[in-house]
N, C-alpha and C positions, 0 to 999 in steps of 0.2 A: 561522622555520626550519624545516622539517621533520624531526622526530627521530622513530626507527624502534628497535622493539623486536624481535629477529630471535629468533624461536623455537626448541628445539634442534632441529627435526628440518628444519630447513637447514644447508647448509656452514659451519662452521667460517671461512671464507672470506667469506662472506655481509659483517657486521660489519664488516671492516678493509677491503674493498671500497667498501663504499658512503662509510665516511670517504675514504678517498681521493678519491674524486668529490664532494665537498663536503657527505656529508648526516652529520649526525650521528647516531650507532645506538650499539647496546648488545645485547649475545648474553645471550641468560638464562641461560647457563653459567660467563657473568663475574658476573654481579650475585646469584648465590645464588640462581638459580631453576630448576637444574638437578632436573628431574622433578617439576617444579609441575604442577598443574592448571589447565586452560585459562584459569578464571575466576580464579584467582590473577595469572595473566601478565594478563590481560584488564585485575585491577582496577588492579596496575603500569602500565601502559601508561595506565590514565587521570590517575593519578597525576603520572605522570612527562610527560603530553601526546605520546606516542608512537604512530606508528601500527604496527600489528603488523602482522610479516611469518610467514608460517607457511605449510608442504606442504602439511597436511592441512584436508580441509574440515568439521571441527569449528568453525575461527573462522566461516563464512560463514553458518552457522544464524541469520536477521536476525529470528526469533523470539526468540531468547537474547541474541543482540546485535545490537539495531535500531537501523539506519542511524541515522546525526543524533546517537545517542548516545555515541560515541564518537571518538578522534580520528582515527580510519581504521585501517580490516582488508585487508592484502592478502595472497590468495593466490594461491601461487604452484605452480602444475601444472605439474611437468614430466616427463618421464620418468624412470626411477629408473636407467635404463645413460647417464642423458647427465652428462657429466664436470661435477663443480662449475666448472671455470675456464666454461666454453661456458653453463651456467645462469645465472652470477654478470654475465658480458656480455650475454646478452638480459637478464635482468632488472633489471641496471642503466638501462641505455638504455630500456626499459620505461616503468622510473619518472621517469627525464626528460623521458622526450616527454610525460605526461600527469601530471605535478606538482601541479600546478594543482589537479587534479581527485580526489585523494588522501582529502583530508580530510574527516573525516564518513562517506565513503561504501565500499562492500563493492568493492574491484576484484580482478578476476581475472586473472592473467597466465597464459598457455601460450603456447611457443615461438611462436607465430604468431598470437597475438591477444591483443589485451587488451581486456574487458568489465569495465564500470563499471553497480553499482547505485547510483543518485543516492538519495541521503535526501530 
């Protein structure tokens, strides 16, 4: 089963809605990682075999986080003015459509496209 670790730059509702969609998911704010640096979140995701979902491009650095060396990284690139409900709906629909391609890869989801950098 795919597991997600949600970074704090994502809406609070994302983890809950992913769980309702059938995915195991954890928000860093709920597991004692509020304010943690990216490397700490990355190592926790490694330990828990979780795909990271983040809104910033820090995790997209493939020199720092090489493809295939992690369970997967998903970057959600949405306009700041987009409502959390709409963001989550687009995000979850995209995840469902590419879930078999997420492990070990870098996936970037935008409102109208999904890009996958494969290992």
